[in-house]
C-alpha positions in Angstrom: 129.3 141.3 98.5 130.2 139.8 95.0 127.9 138.1 92.6 129.5 134.6 93.2 128.8 134.8 96.9 125.2 135.9 96.2 124.8 132.9 93.8 126.1 130.5 96.4 123.9 132.0 99.1 120.9 131.7 96.7 121.8 128.0 96.0 122.1 127.4 99.8 118.6 128.8 100.4 117.1 126.9 97.5 118.5 123.6 98.6 117.3 124.1 102.1 113.9 124.9 100.7 113.9 121.7 98.7 114.9 119.7 101.8 112.0 121.2 103.7 109.6 120.6 100.8 110.5 117.0 100.6 110.5 116.4 104.4 107.3 118.4 105.2 105.3 116.8 102.4 105.4 113.6 104.5 102.9 115.3 106.8 100.3 115.5 104.0 100.5 111.8 102.8 97.7 109.7 104.3 98.9 106.2 103.3 102.6 105.2 103.7 104.7 103.1 101.4 107.9 102.2 103.2 110.1 102.2 100.0 108.8 105.6 99.0 109.4 107.0 102.5 113.0 105.8 102.5 113.5 107.4 99.1 112.1 110.6 100.5 114.9 110.7 103.0 117.5 109.8 100.4 116.4 112.8 98.4 116.3 115.0 101.5 119.8 113.9 102.5 121.0 114.8 99.0 119.7 118.3 99.4 121.3 118.6 102.8 124.7 117.5 101.3 124.3 120.2 98.6 123.4 122.8 101.2 126.5 122.0 103.3 128.5 122.2 100.1 127.3 125.7 99.3 127.7 126.8 102.9 131.4 125.6 102.8 131.9 127.4 99.5 130.7 130.6 101.1 132.7 130.3 104.3 136.0 129.2 102.8 135.7 130.7 99.3 136.8 127.5 97.4 135.3 128.6 94.1 136.6 132.1 94.5 140.1 130.7 94.9 140.0 129.2 91.5 137.8 127.1 89.2 140.0 124.0 89.8 139.6 124.1 93.6 135.9 124.8 93.2 135.6 121.8 90.8 137.5 119.6 93.3 135.1 120.4 96.1 132.1 120.1 93.8 133.1 116.6 92.8 133.5 115.5 96.5 129.9 116.7 97.3 128.1 116.3 94.0 129.0 112.6 93.8 127.2 111.4 96.9 124.3 113.8 96.2 123.9 112.5 92.7 124.1 108.9 94.0 121.3 109.6 96.5 119.1 111.3 94.0 119.5 108.4 91.5 119.2 105.7 94.2 115.9 107.2 95.3 114.5 106.0 92.0 116.2 102.7 92.1 114.9 102.1 95.7 111.3 102.6 94.6 111.3 101.0 91.2 113.7 98.0 91.7 113.9 94.9 93.8 116.5 94.0 96.5 119.1 92.5 94.1 119.3 95.5 91.9 119.4 97.8 94.9 122.3 96.0 96.5 124.3 96.0 93.3 123.6 99.7 92.8 124.7 100.6 96.4 127.9 98.6 96.0 128.7 100.2 92.7 128.1 103.7 94.0 130.2 103.1 97.1 133.1 101.7 95.1 132.9 104.6 92.6 133.0 107.2 95.4 135.9 105.4 97.1 137.8 105.7 93.8 137.1 109.4 93.6 138.0 110.0 97.2 141.2 107.9 96.8 142.3 110.0 93.8 141.6 113.2 95.8 143.7 112.0 98.8 146.6 110.9 96.6 146.5 114.3 94.8 146.4 116.1 98.2 149.5 114.1 99.3 151.4 114.7 96.1 150.7 118.4 95.6 150.2 119.4 99.2 147.3 121.7 98.3 143.9 121.7 96.6 145.6 122.7 93.4 146.0 119.3 91.9 145.7 119.5 88.1 146.4 115.9 87.2 144.4 114.5 90.1 141.5 116.8 89.2 141.6 115.5 85.6 141.2 111.9 86.8 138.5 113.0 89.3 136.5 114.7 86.5 136.7 111.6 84.4 135.5 109.4 87.2 132.8 111.8 88.1 131.5 112.0 84.5 131.4 108.2 84.3 129.5 108.1 87.6 127.0 110.7 86.3 126.4 108.6 83.2 125.9 105.5 85.3 123.5 107.3 87.7 121.4 108.4 84.7 121.3 105.3 82.6 121.4 102.5 85.2 118.0 103.4 86.7 116.5 103.6 83.2 118.0 100.3 82.2 116.8 98.6 85.4 113.3 100.1 85.2 112.8 99.1 81.6 114.0 95.6 82.3 111.7 95.2 85.3 108.8 96.9 83.6 108.9 94.2 80.9 108.8 91.6 83.6 106.0 93.4 85.5 103.9 93.4 82.3 104.2 89.6 82.2 103.4 89.1 85.8 100.7 91.8 86.4 99.6 93.0 83.0 101.4 96.2 83.7 98.6 97.6 85.8 100.8 100.0 87.7 99.6 103.6 87.2 101.9 105.4 89.6 104.8 103.4 88.1 104.1 104.8 84.6 103.5 108.3 86.0 106.9 108.4 87.7 108.7 107.1 84.7 107.3 110.0 82.6 107.8 112.8 85.1 110.8 111.8 87.1 113.5 110.5 84.7 113.6 113.5 82.4 114.1 115.9 85.3 116.6 113.6 86.9 118.7 113.3 83.7 118.8 117.0 83.3 119.7 117.5 86.9 122.6 115.0 86.8 124.0 116.5 83.6 123.9 120.0 85.2 125.9 118.7 88.1 128.7 117.6 85.8 128.7 120.8 83.7 128.3 123.6 86.3 131.7 122.8 87.9 133.7 123.8 84.9 133.8 127.5 85.4 132.2 130.4 87.1 130.7 131.7 83.9 129.0 128.4 83.1 127.8 128.2 86.7 126.0 131.5 86.5 124.1 130.4 83.3 123.3 126.8 84.3 122.6 127.1 88.0 119.0 128.4 87.4 118.4 125.6 84.9 119.6 123.0 87.4 117.3 124.2 90.1 114.3 124.5 87.8 114.8 120.9 86.7 115.2 119.6 90.2 112.2 121.6 91.4 110.1 119.7 88.8 111.7 116.5 89.9 110.7 117.2 93.6 107.2 118.1 92.6 106.8 114.9 90.6 108.2 113.0 93.6 105.8 114.7 96.1 102.9 114.0 93.7 103.9 110.3 93.6 103.5 110.1 97.3 99.7 110.8 97.0 99.3 108.1 94.4 101.7 105.2 95.1 100.1 102.0 96.4 100.8 101.1 100.0 102.5 97.8 99.2 101.1 96.0 96.1 103.4 97.8 93.6 106.4 96.7 95.7 105.2 93.2 95.6 104.9 93.3 91.8 108.5 94.5 91.5 109.8 91.8 93.8 107.7 89.2 91.9 109.1 90.4 88.6 112.6 89.8 89.8 111.6 86.4 91.0 110.1 85.6 87.7 113.1 86.8 85.8 115.5 84.7 87.8 113.1 81.8 87.6 113.5 81.0 91.3 110.2 79.3 91.9 111.4 77.9 95.2 111.1 81.4 96.7 107.4 81.4 95.9 106.8 78.1 97.6 109.1 78.6 100.6 106.3 78.7 103.1 104.2 75.7 104.1 101.6 74.8 101.5 97.9 75.7 102.2 95.6 72.8 103.0 93.2 71.6 100.3 90.3 72.6 102.5 91.6 76.2 102.9 92.3 76.3 99.1 88.7 75.4 98.4 87.5 78.0 100.9 89.6 80.7 99.3 88.5 79.8 95.8 84.8 79.9 96.9 85.2 83.3 98.5 87.2 84.8 95.6 84.6 83.3 93.1 81.8 85.0 95.0 83.8 88.2 95.0 84.4 88.1 91.3 80.7 87.4 90.6 79.8 90.5 92.5 81.8 92.6 89.9 84.0 94.3 92.5 87.1 93.6 90.5 86.0 96.5 88.2 87.2 99.0 90.7 90.5 100.4 89.3 91.8 101.3 92.7 91.7 97.8 94.2 94.4 96.7 96.7 95.1 93.3 98.2 94.3 94.7 101.6 90.9 95.8 100.4 90.1 92.4 98.9 91.3 90.5 101.9 89.1 92.5 104.2 86.1 92.1 101.8 86.4 88.3 101.6 87.4 87.8 105.2 90.9 86.3 104.6 94.3 87.6 105.7 96.7 89.2 103.3 99.2 86.6 104.0 96.9 83.7 103.2 95.9 85.3 99.9 99.5 86.1 99.0 100.4 82.4 99.6 97.4 81.2 97.7 98.3 83.3 94.6 101.9 82.2 94.7 101.4 78.5 95.4 98.2 77.8 93.5 98.2 80.3 90.7 102.0 80.9 90.4 101.4 84.7 90.3 100.7 87.6 92.6 97.5 89.5 93.4 98.0 92.0 90.5 98.6 89.2 88.0 95.5 87.3 89.1 93.4 90.5 89.0 94.6 91.3 85.5 93.5 87.8 84.4 90.0 88.2 85.9 89.7 91.6 84.1 90.9 90.0 80.9 88.1 87.4 81.0 85.5 90.1 81.5 87.0 92.2 78.7 86.8 89.2 76.3 83.2 88.7 77.3 82.3 92.3 76.6 84.1 92.3 73.3 82.0 89.4 72.0 78.6 90.4 73.6 78.9 94.2 73.0 80.8 94.8 69.7 79.5 98.4 69.8 81.5 99.2 72.9 84.7 101.1 72.3 88.0 99.9 73.8 87.9 102.9 76.1 84.5 101.9 77.4 85.6 98.3 77.9 88.8 99.2 79.7 86.9 101.4 82.0 84.1 98.9 82.6 86.7 96.1 83.4 88.8 98.2 85.8 91.8 98.8 83.7 93.6 102.1 84.2 93.5 103.0 80.5 92.9 101.7 76.9 96.6 101.2 76.6 96.5 98.9 79.6 93.8 96.8 77.8 96.0 96.6 74.7 99.1 95.6 76.8 97.4 92.7 78.6 95.8 91.4 75.3 99.1 91.5 73.5 100.8 89.7 76.4 98.2 87.0 77.0 96.8 86.4 73.5 99.4 87.9 71.1 96.7 90.0 69.5 95.0 93.4 70.0 91.4 93.4 71.4 90.0 93.9 67.9 92.1 91.2 66.3 91.1 88.7 69.1 87.4 89.5 68.6 87.6 89.1 64.8 89.3 85.7 65.3 86.6 84.5 67.7 83.9 85.6 65.3 85.6 83.6 62.5 85.8 80.5 64.7 82.1 80.8 65.4 
């Protein structure tokens, strides 16, 4: 049994392990987020595709027949696997419009790769197709760059919008940015490099699987922290804000003046109780506490406040932070952010910069000068 076969067998076992890790971790998650769960199966499917690829390599010896044949088969399987890995992030972090554009682009890119392969197969009559392979490599490399940078671009664009709408109070969102994208980028680059030759494959395959293992761990960890639905609402709200389509917010029938007064009274009493200081608040929890449905509160924030729950909550916390800054100048920004329910001191800075154009300290100094 040669070393190439052993490497392929090891890769097959590892990808099966990753698929099991991703799928079985679903049993440990208490609260479900639909977008996260769909992304879990996208990732699991990518691992199944890679496992099938390694199995076929072992059974038919494509790589052993030549680096060019091995690279051809790699491109055919790596392309959809890389798309699914990348799309698992797009699906969580972006709204419908971005997801549809991404899916369409990915499908068209793979059709181009598959078309070049089929033309090469017809022209050369075998898997030895040097010119076709050259074009396939070029298309694949462009796809990999797209799969790396498109999610980063989309997330940065939407994150800027989310900060405007919600004050950026999305802890799991930030966590996933830090832990997921670095591993994803390394993984995608490894896919494009390992196909070049057997020698490179032996050196880079362990790096590839280590990086993807870290990626899988960060994804599983996200499942224990991602909100049930509010973060998804913030993302959709951000896209609505960016496109300035206010009609979407007001599509449903307006709330009656009597119901609006009732909602404001109940929310006012809830705010006076100081419950907004809980950093783990969700819209579902607040709706249960005040005795109003989620749908009613969502419509109220959209129609009467022109924001969503997170945006309104950040505004309430900002008012409390401003009060503490003036009444307790001895408090540190860490203490104030914790007291008001912000996830971190950086979150406090972000919302002050967004709403006042100043840092907390600058805002307090200005207020003292006015007095």
